[in-house]
C-alpha positions as a Markdown table, in Angstrom:
| # | Residue | x | y | z |
|---|---|---|---|---|
| 1 | Met | 148.0 | 92.8 | 59.7 |
| 2 | Glu | 150.0 | 91.6 | 62.4 |
| 3 | Ala | 148.9 | 95.8 | 63.9 |
| 4 | Cys | 145.4 | 94.8 | 63.1 |
| 5 | His | 145.5 | 91.6 | 64.8 |
| 6 | Ser | 147.0 | 92.5 | 68.1 |
| 7 | Ser | 144.6 | 96.3 | 68.3 |
| 8 | Gln | 141.7 | 93.3 | 67.8 |
| 9 | Lys | 143.3 | 91.2 | 70.8 |
| 10 | Ser | 143.8 | 93.6 | 72.6 |
| 11 | Asn | 140.4 | 95.1 | 72.4 |
| 12 | Gly | 138.8 | 91.4 | 73.0 |
| 13 | Thr | 140.9 | 91.3 | 76.2 |
| 14 | Ser | 139.8 | 94.5 | 77.5 |
| 15 | His | 135.6 | 93.8 | 77.0 |
| 16 | Gly | 136.5 | 90.5 | 78.6 |
| 17 | Ala | 138.2 | 92.4 | 81.5 |
| 18 | Met | 135.2 | 94.8 | 81.6 |
| 19 | Ala | 132.5 | 92.0 | 81.2 |
| 20 | Leu | 134.3 | 90.1 | 83.8 |
| 21 | Ala | 134.5 | 93.5 | 86.8 |
| 22 | Ile | 131.0 | 93.5 | 86.1 |
| 23 | Ile | 130.2 | 90.2 | 86.5 |
| 24 | Ser | 132.0 | 89.7 | 89.2 |
| 25 | Leu | 130.0 | 92.6 | 91.0 |
| 26 | Glu | 126.6 | 92.0 | 90.3 |
| 27 | Val | 127.8 | 88.2 | 91.4 |
| 28 | Phe | 128.7 | 89.9 | 94.3 |
| 29 | Ala | 125.9 | 91.3 | 95.6 |
| 30 | Gly | 123.4 | 88.7 | 94.3 |
| 31 | Val | 125.1 | 86.3 | 96.1 |
| 32 | Trp | 124.6 | 88.3 | 99.2 |
| 33 | Ile | 120.4 | 89.3 | 98.6 |
| 34 | Asn | 120.3 | 85.7 | 98.1 |
| 35 | Ala | 122.0 | 84.5 | 101.1 |
| 36 | Phe | 120.6 | 87.0 | 103.6 |
| 37 | Leu | 117.2 | 85.7 | 101.9 |
| 38 | Val | 118.0 | 82.1 | 102.6 |
| 39 | Cys | 119.2 | 82.4 | 106.6 |
| 40 | Val | 116.1 | 84.9 | 106.9 |
| 41 | Leu | 114.0 | 82.1 | 106.3 |
| 42 | Cys | 115.9 | 79.6 | 108.1 |
| 43 | Ile | 116.2 | 81.4 | 111.3 |
| 44 | Ala | 112.0 | 81.9 | 110.5 |
| 45 | Trp | 112.1 | 77.9 | 110.2 |
| 46 | Val | 114.4 | 77.0 | 113.1 |
| 47 | Lys | 111.6 | 79.3 | 115.4 |
| 48 | Lys | 108.4 | 78.5 | 113.9 |
| 49 | Lys | 109.6 | 75.0 | 112.6 |
| 50 | Thr | 107.6 | 74.6 | 109.6 |
| 51 | Leu | 107.6 | 77.6 | 106.8 |
| 52 | Asn | 104.2 | 78.2 | 104.5 |
| 53 | Ser | 104.2 | 77.4 | 100.8 |
| 54 | Asn | 105.6 | 80.7 | 99.3 |
| 55 | Glu | 107.8 | 80.5 | 102.1 |
| 56 | Lys | 109.0 | 76.8 | 100.6 |
| 57 | Ile | 109.3 | 78.5 | 97.2 |
| 58 | Leu | 111.2 | 81.4 | 98.3 |
| 59 | Leu | 114.1 | 79.2 | 100.0 |
| 60 | Leu | 113.9 | 76.9 | 97.6 |
| 61 | Leu | 114.4 | 79.9 | 95.0 |
| 62 | Gly | 117.3 | 81.9 | 97.1 |
| 63 | Cys | 119.3 | 78.4 | 97.3 |
| 64 | Ser | 118.8 | 77.8 | 93.7 |
| 65 | Arg | 120.1 | 81.3 | 92.9 |
| 66 | Phe | 122.8 | 81.2 | 95.1 |
| 67 | Cys | 123.9 | 77.9 | 93.7 |
| 68 | Tyr | 123.9 | 79.3 | 89.8 |
| 69 | Leu | 125.6 | 83.3 | 90.7 |
| 70 | Cys | 128.7 | 81.5 | 91.7 |
| 71 | Phe | 128.6 | 78.9 | 89.0 |
| 72 | Ser | 128.0 | 81.5 | 86.3 |
| 73 | Trp | 130.5 | 83.2 | 87.7 |
| 74 | Val | 133.3 | 80.5 | 87.8 |
| 75 | His | 132.8 | 79.6 | 84.4 |
| 76 | Cys | 132.8 | 82.9 | 83.1 |
| 77 | Ser | 135.6 | 83.9 | 84.6 |
| 78 | Leu | 137.4 | 80.5 | 83.1 |
| 79 | Ser | 135.4 | 81.5 | 79.6 |
| 80 | Leu | 136.8 | 84.8 | 79.7 |
| 81 | Ala | 139.6 | 84.9 | 81.5 |
| 82 | Tyr | 141.3 | 81.1 | 81.4 |
| 83 | Pro | 139.4 | 79.1 | 78.1 |
| 84 | Asn | 141.7 | 76.8 | 77.5 |
| 85 | Tyr | 140.7 | 75.4 | 81.4 |
| 86 | Leu | 137.5 | 74.8 | 80.2 |
| 87 | Tyr | 138.6 | 72.4 | 77.9 |
| 88 | Val | 140.4 | 69.9 | 80.9 |
| 89 | Gln | 138.1 | 66.6 | 80.8 |
| 90 | Pro | 136.2 | 66.8 | 84.1 |
| 91 | Thr | 136.3 | 70.6 | 84.3 |
| 92 | Phe | 133.7 | 71.9 | 81.3 |
| 93 | Gln | 131.5 | 68.7 | 81.4 |
| 94 | Val | 131.3 | 69.6 | 85.6 |
| 95 | Ile | 130.5 | 73.2 | 85.4 |
| 96 | Ile | 127.9 | 73.0 | 82.5 |
| 97 | Phe | 126.4 | 70.0 | 84.8 |
| 98 | Phe | 125.8 | 72.9 | 88.2 |
| 99 | Arg | 125.2 | 75.7 | 85.9 |
| 100 | Ser | 122.5 | 73.8 | 84.0 |
| 101 | Phe | 120.7 | 72.7 | 86.9 |
| 102 | Phe | 120.8 | 75.7 | 89.3 |
| 103 | Thr | 119.7 | 77.9 | 85.8 |
| 104 | Cys | 116.6 | 75.2 | 85.1 |
| 105 | Ser | 115.4 | 75.4 | 88.7 |
| 106 | Asn | 115.8 | 78.8 | 89.3 |
| 107 | Leu | 113.1 | 79.3 | 86.3 |
| 108 | Trp | 111.5 | 76.6 | 87.0 |
| 109 | Val | 111.2 | 77.8 | 91.0 |
| 110 | Ser | 110.8 | 81.2 | 89.7 |
| 111 | Ala | 107.3 | 79.7 | 87.4 |
| 112 | Cys | 105.8 | 78.0 | 90.8 |
| 113 | Leu | 106.6 | 81.5 | 92.7 |
| 114 | Phe | 103.7 | 83.5 | 89.7 |
| 115 | Val | 102.1 | 80.4 | 89.8 |
| 116 | Phe | 101.4 | 80.4 | 93.0 |
| 117 | Tyr | 100.8 | 84.0 | 93.3 |
| 118 | Cys | 98.0 | 83.8 | 90.5 |
| 119 | Ile | 96.4 | 80.9 | 92.9 |
| 120 | Lys | 96.4 | 82.6 | 95.7 |
| 121 | Ile | 95.2 | 86.3 | 94.8 |
| 122 | Ala | 93.0 | 85.4 | 92.4 |
| 123 | Asn | 89.2 | 84.4 | 92.7 |
| 124 | Phe | 87.6 | 82.7 | 89.7 |
| 125 | Arg | 84.9 | 80.4 | 90.4 |
| 126 | Asn | 85.8 | 78.2 | 88.1 |
| 127 | Arg | 85.8 | 74.6 | 90.1 |
| 128 | Phe | 89.4 | 73.6 | 88.6 |
| 129 | Phe | 90.6 | 76.8 | 89.9 |
| 130 | Ile | 88.5 | 76.9 | 93.4 |
| 131 | Tyr | 90.5 | 73.3 | 93.3 |
| 132 | Leu | 94.1 | 74.2 | 93.5 |
| 133 | Lys | 93.4 | 77.3 | 95.5 |
| 134 | Val | 92.3 | 75.0 | 98.8 |
| 135 | Lys | 94.9 | 72.4 | 97.7 |
| 136 | Thr | 97.9 | 74.6 | 97.6 |
| 137 | Asp | 99.6 | 74.5 | 100.3 |
| 138 | Arg | 99.6 | 70.0 | 99.5 |
| 139 | Ile | 100.5 | 71.1 | 95.6 |
| 140 | Val | 103.4 | 73.1 | 96.3 |
| 141 | Pro | 106.0 | 70.7 | 97.3 |
| 142 | Trp | 105.2 | 68.4 | 94.9 |
| 143 | Leu | 105.5 | 71.1 | 92.4 |
| 144 | Leu | 109.2 | 71.9 | 94.2 |
| 145 | Leu | 110.0 | 68.8 | 93.5 |
| 146 | Ala | 109.3 | 67.9 | 90.0 |
| 147 | Ser | 110.9 | 71.5 | 89.2 |
| 148 | Leu | 114.1 | 70.0 | 90.8 |
| 149 | Leu | 113.8 | 66.6 | 88.8 |
| 150 | Ser | 113.2 | 68.7 | 85.5 |
| 151 | Ala | 115.8 | 70.7 | 86.1 |
| 152 | Leu | 118.4 | 67.8 | 86.5 |
| 153 | Ala | 117.2 | 66.2 | 83.8 |
| 154 | Ile | 118.0 | 68.8 | 81.2 |
| 155 | Ser | 121.1 | 69.5 | 83.2 |
| 156 | Ile | 121.8 | 65.7 | 82.5 |
| 157 | Ile | 121.1 | 66.6 | 78.6 |
| 158 | Ala | 123.3 | 69.4 | 79.2 |
| 159 | Tyr | 126.1 | 67.2 | 80.4 |
| 160 | Asp | 126.0 | 65.0 | 77.7 |
| 161 | Leu | 126.3 | 67.8 | 74.7 |
| 162 | Ala | 129.0 | 69.1 | 77.0 |
| 163 | Val | 131.0 | 65.6 | 76.5 |
| 164 | Thr | 129.5 | 65.5 | 72.5 |
| 165 | Lys | 131.1 | 68.9 | 72.3 |
| 166 | Leu | 134.3 | 68.5 | 73.5 |
| 167 | Ser | 134.9 | 64.8 | 71.7 |
| 168 | Asn | 134.1 | 66.0 | 68.9 |
| 169 | Ser | 136.6 | 69.0 | 69.0 |
| 170 | His | 139.1 | 66.2 | 69.2 |
| 171 | Asn | 137.5 | 64.2 | 67.1 |
| 172 | Ser | 137.3 | 67.5 | 64.1 |
| 173 | Thr | 140.9 | 67.4 | 62.9 |
| 174 | Gly | 141.1 | 63.7 | 61.8 |
| 175 | Gln | 140.1 | 62.4 | 58.1 |
| 176 | Gly | 136.9 | 60.4 | 57.5 |
| 177 | Asn | 135.0 | 62.0 | 60.2 |
| 178 | Ser | 132.3 | 64.3 | 58.5 |
| 179 | Ser | 129.7 | 61.5 | 58.6 |
| 180 | Lys | 129.9 | 60.2 | 62.0 |
| 181 | Leu | 130.2 | 64.2 | 63.1 |
| 182 | Ser | 126.7 | 64.9 | 61.1 |
| 183 | Gly | 125.1 | 62.2 | 62.5 |
| 184 | Lys | 126.3 | 63.4 | 66.5 |
| 185 | Met | 124.5 | 67.4 | 65.1 |
| 186 | Asp | 121.4 | 65.1 | 63.9 |
| 187 | Glu | 121.4 | 64.0 | 67.6 |
| 188 | Asn | 122.2 | 66.7 | 69.4 |
| 189 | Phe | 119.5 | 69.0 | 67.5 |
| 190 | Phe | 116.8 | 67.0 | 68.7 |
| 191 | Gln | 118.8 | 66.7 | 72.0 |
| 192 | Thr | 119.0 | 70.0 | 72.2 |
| 193 | Tyr | 116.0 | 72.4 | 70.5 |
| 194 | Leu | 113.1 | 69.3 | 71.4 |
| 195 | Ile | 113.9 | 68.4 | 75.2 |
| 196 | Tyr | 116.1 | 71.7 | 76.3 |
| 197 | Gly | 114.1 | 73.7 | 74.3 |
| 198 | Phe | 110.5 | 72.3 | 75.4 |
| 199 | Gly | 112.0 | 72.9 | 79.3 |
| 200 | Phe | 112.5 | 76.5 | 78.8 |
| 201 | Ala | 109.6 | 77.2 | 76.9 |
| 202 | Thr | 107.3 | 75.6 | 79.2 |
| 203 | Ser | 108.0 | 77.5 | 82.3 |
| 204 | Phe | 107.5 | 80.3 | 80.5 |
| 205 | Thr | 104.4 | 79.4 | 79.4 |
| 206 | Ala | 103.8 | 78.4 | 82.5 |
| 207 | Val | 104.4 | 82.7 | 83.6 |
| 208 | Ile | 102.8 | 83.7 | 80.7 |
| 209 | Cys | 99.6 | 82.3 | 81.7 |
| 210 | Ser | 99.7 | 83.3 | 85.5 |
| 211 | Thr | 100.6 | 86.8 | 84.9 |
| 212 | Leu | 97.8 | 87.4 | 82.2 |
| 213 | Leu | 95.1 | 85.5 | 84.2 |
| 214 | Leu | 96.5 | 87.6 | 87.8 |
| 215 | Leu | 96.5 | 90.8 | 86.1 |
| 216 | Phe | 93.0 | 90.1 | 84.7 |
| 217 | Phe | 91.9 | 89.3 | 88.2 |
| 218 | Leu | 92.8 | 92.5 | 89.4 |
| 219 | Trp | 91.9 | 95.2 | 86.8 |
| 220 | Arg | 88.5 | 93.5 | 86.8 |
| 221 | His | 88.3 | 93.1 | 90.8 |
| 222 | Thr | 89.6 | 97.2 | 90.4 |
| 223 | Cys | 87.3 | 98.2 | 87.9 |
| 224 | Lys | 84.3 | 97.0 | 90.2 |
| 225 | Met | 86.1 | 98.7 | 93.2 |
| 226 | Gln | 85.9 | 102.0 | 90.6 |
| 227 | Lys | 81.8 | 101.9 | 90.2 |
| 228 | Asn | 81.3 | 101.2 | 93.8 |
| 229 | Ser | 83.2 | 104.2 | 94.9 |
| 230 | Met | 85.5 | 102.2 | 97.2 |
| 231 | Asn | 88.4 | 103.1 | 99.4 |
| 232 | Ser | 90.8 | 104.8 | 97.1 |
| 233 | Leu | 94.0 | 103.1 | 99.3 |
| 234 | Ser | 92.2 | 99.6 | 98.7 |
| 235 | Met | 92.3 | 100.4 | 94.7 |
| 236 | Asp | 96.0 | 102.0 | 94.7 |
| 237 | Ala | 97.5 | 98.5 | 96.5 |
| 238 | His | 95.9 | 96.7 | 93.4 |
| 239 | Ile | 97.2 | 99.3 | 90.9 |
| 240 | Lys | 100.7 | 98.6 | 93.0 |
| 241 | Ala | 100.2 | 95.5 | 92.7 |
| 242 | Met | 99.5 | 95.5 | 88.9 |
| 243 | Lys | 102.8 | 97.1 | 88.1 |
| 244 | Ser | 104.7 | 95.1 | 90.6 |
| 245 | Ile | 103.5 | 91.6 | 88.4 |
| 246 | Leu | 104.0 | 93.5 | 85.2 |
| 247 | Ser | 107.6 | 94.2 | 86.1 |
| 248 | Phe | 108.6 | 90.5 | 87.6 |
| 249 | Phe | 107.2 | 89.3 | 83.7 |
| 250 | Ile | 108.8 | 92.1 | 82.0 |
| 251 | Met | 112.4 | 91.3 | 84.2 |
| 252 | Tyr | 111.6 | 87.6 | 83.7 |
| 253 | Ser | 111.0 | 87.6 | 79.8 |
| 254 | Ile | 114.1 | 89.8 | 79.0 |
| 255 | Asn | 115.9 | 86.9 | 80.9 |
| 256 | Phe | 114.3 | 84.2 | 79.2 |
| 257 | Thr | 115.0 | 85.9 | 75.9 |
| 258 | Phe | 118.7 | 86.1 | 76.7 |
| 259 | Leu | 118.8 | 82.9 | 78.1 |
| 260 | Ile | 117.9 | 81.4 | 74.6 |
| 261 | Leu | 120.4 | 84.2 | 72.6 |
| 262 | Ser | 122.9 | 82.4 | 74.8 |
| 263 | Arg | 122.0 | 79.2 | 73.4 |
| 264 | Asn | 122.4 | 80.6 | 70.0 |
| 265 | Lys | 125.3 | 81.5 | 69.5 |
| 266 | Ser | 126.1 | 83.5 | 66.0 |
| 267 | Lys | 130.1 | 84.2 | 65.5 |
| 268 | Asn | 128.7 | 88.2 | 64.1 |
| 269 | Ala | 126.9 | 88.7 | 66.8 |
| 270 | Glu | 128.4 | 86.7 | 69.7 |
| 271 | Asn | 130.4 | 89.0 | 71.0 |
| 272 | Tyr | 127.9 | 92.0 | 71.7 |
| 273 | Val | 124.7 | 89.4 | 72.3 |
| 274 | Met | 127.2 | 87.2 | 74.7 |
| 275 | Phe | 127.9 | 90.4 | 76.8 |
| 276 | Leu | 124.7 | 92.1 | 76.7 |
| 277 | Ser | 122.9 | 88.5 | 78.3 |
| 278 | Leu | 125.7 | 87.5 | 80.6 |
| 279 | Ile | 125.3 | 91.1 | 82.4 |
| 280 | Phe | 121.7 | 90.5 | 82.4 |
| 281 | Met | 121.6 | 87.1 | 83.7 |
| 282 | Cys | 123.8 | 87.9 | 86.1 |
| 283 | Ala | 121.4 | 90.7 | 87.3 |
| 284 | Phe | 118.5 | 89.1 | 87.5 |
| 285 | Pro | 118.4 | 86.6 | 90.3 |
| 286 | Gly | 119.4 | 90.0 | 92.3 |
| 287 | Val | 117.3 | 92.4 | 91.1 |
| 288 | His | 114.6 | 90.2 | 91.7 |
| 289 | Ser | 115.1 | 88.6 | 94.9 |
| 290 | Leu | 115.7 | 92.5 | 96.3 |
| 291 | Ile | 112.3 | 93.1 | 94.9 |
| 292 | Leu | 111.1 | 90.2 | 96.5 |
| 293 | Ile | 112.7 | 91.0 | 100.1 |
| 294 | Phe | 111.0 | 95.3 | 99.8 |
| 295 | Ser | 108.0 | 93.6 | 99.0 |
| 296 | Asn | 107.7 | 91.9 | 102.3 |
| 297 | Pro | 107.2 | 93.7 | 105.4 |
| 298 | Lys | 109.6 | 92.1 | 108.0 |
| 299 | Met | 112.5 | 91.0 | 105.5 |
| 300 | Glu | 112.5 | 94.9 | 104.9 |
| 301 | Lys | 112.6 | 95.5 | 108.2 |
| 302 | Met | 115.4 | 93.0 | 108.9 |
| 303 | Leu | 117.8 | 94.1 | 106.0 |
| 304 | Ile | 117.2 | 98.1 | 107.1 |
| 305 | Lys | 118.4 | 96.9 | 110.5 |
| 306 | Ile | 121.5 | 94.8 | 109.1 |
| 307 | Leu | 122.2 | 97.8 | 106.5 |
| 308 | Cys | 122.0 | 100.6 | 109.7 |
| 309 | Arg | 124.1 | 98.6 | 112.2 |
| 310 | Val | 127.3 | 98.2 | 109.3 |
| 311 | Lys | 126.6 | 101.8 | 108.3 |
| 312 | Cys | 127.6 | 102.8 | 112.1 |
| 313 | Lys | 130.1 | 100.4 | 112.8 |
| 314 | Leu | 131.5 | 101.9 | 109.3 |
| 315 | Cys | 131.0 | 106.1 | 111.0 |
| 316 | Ile | 132.7 | 104.3 | 114.0 |
| 317 | Arg | 135.9 | 103.0 | 112.2 |
């Protein structure tokens, strides 16, 4: 029995070390990619003294992802290497608060980016859609502010749940506390699954609607171009846009699924689900931001220049 327990413990520590190593590499790459995105946009802001709506969304998205990766790495490092430190009074609540805030802001600002692309690219004859198209530049700042406020509200709920979780863990050893704990669990059920879930589900619904509308418009426009025998280059551009939008949607959906699975921890599948969810959730901000950089010609040229200079310096050394 002791030998079996020790082998299970060693397997758990080895899996934890491997997960921490993979997550550290993903976070390191993602932090630099998003830092590059933020720096380029800040330089453009200083030069032009203004940013367009797309650049505002990308700037806030890069900042939220940079901070999300930093706090995710701290949380993962403590939970995998030093789990006891998480239950020191202010540490757990503060990490949960900031991680929840940047997780939600990442989801909401990503949803804003999808909605913005849908409004800008698609061209429907609906009055409400035309109104949004005209007023996009005025709507975007308020939309970003609403995203941050909703993320703040959810992070406050997460902080409250973290405080309740710690108090429950301390009080569960006492006698006669079962009725109090069940009452707290009922309150936490409402907070977690209705308010917390609503915040995630709303952003995902916005992404689904925007993606379907945009894909429908591009598909319909491509069919018209085929009937009119228009230039193949423009058709290829539309097909490429459809593929990139579909890939963004698939990545966002997988990230959202793993995020929901990470909230619902089951003891039987916790190791494998948490391992996969942590790896993908830490990879998504870097990979998606890298795709956004390569979809922008100016950013792509600047990144290639920086990589070439770094390569030349390494070769000289």
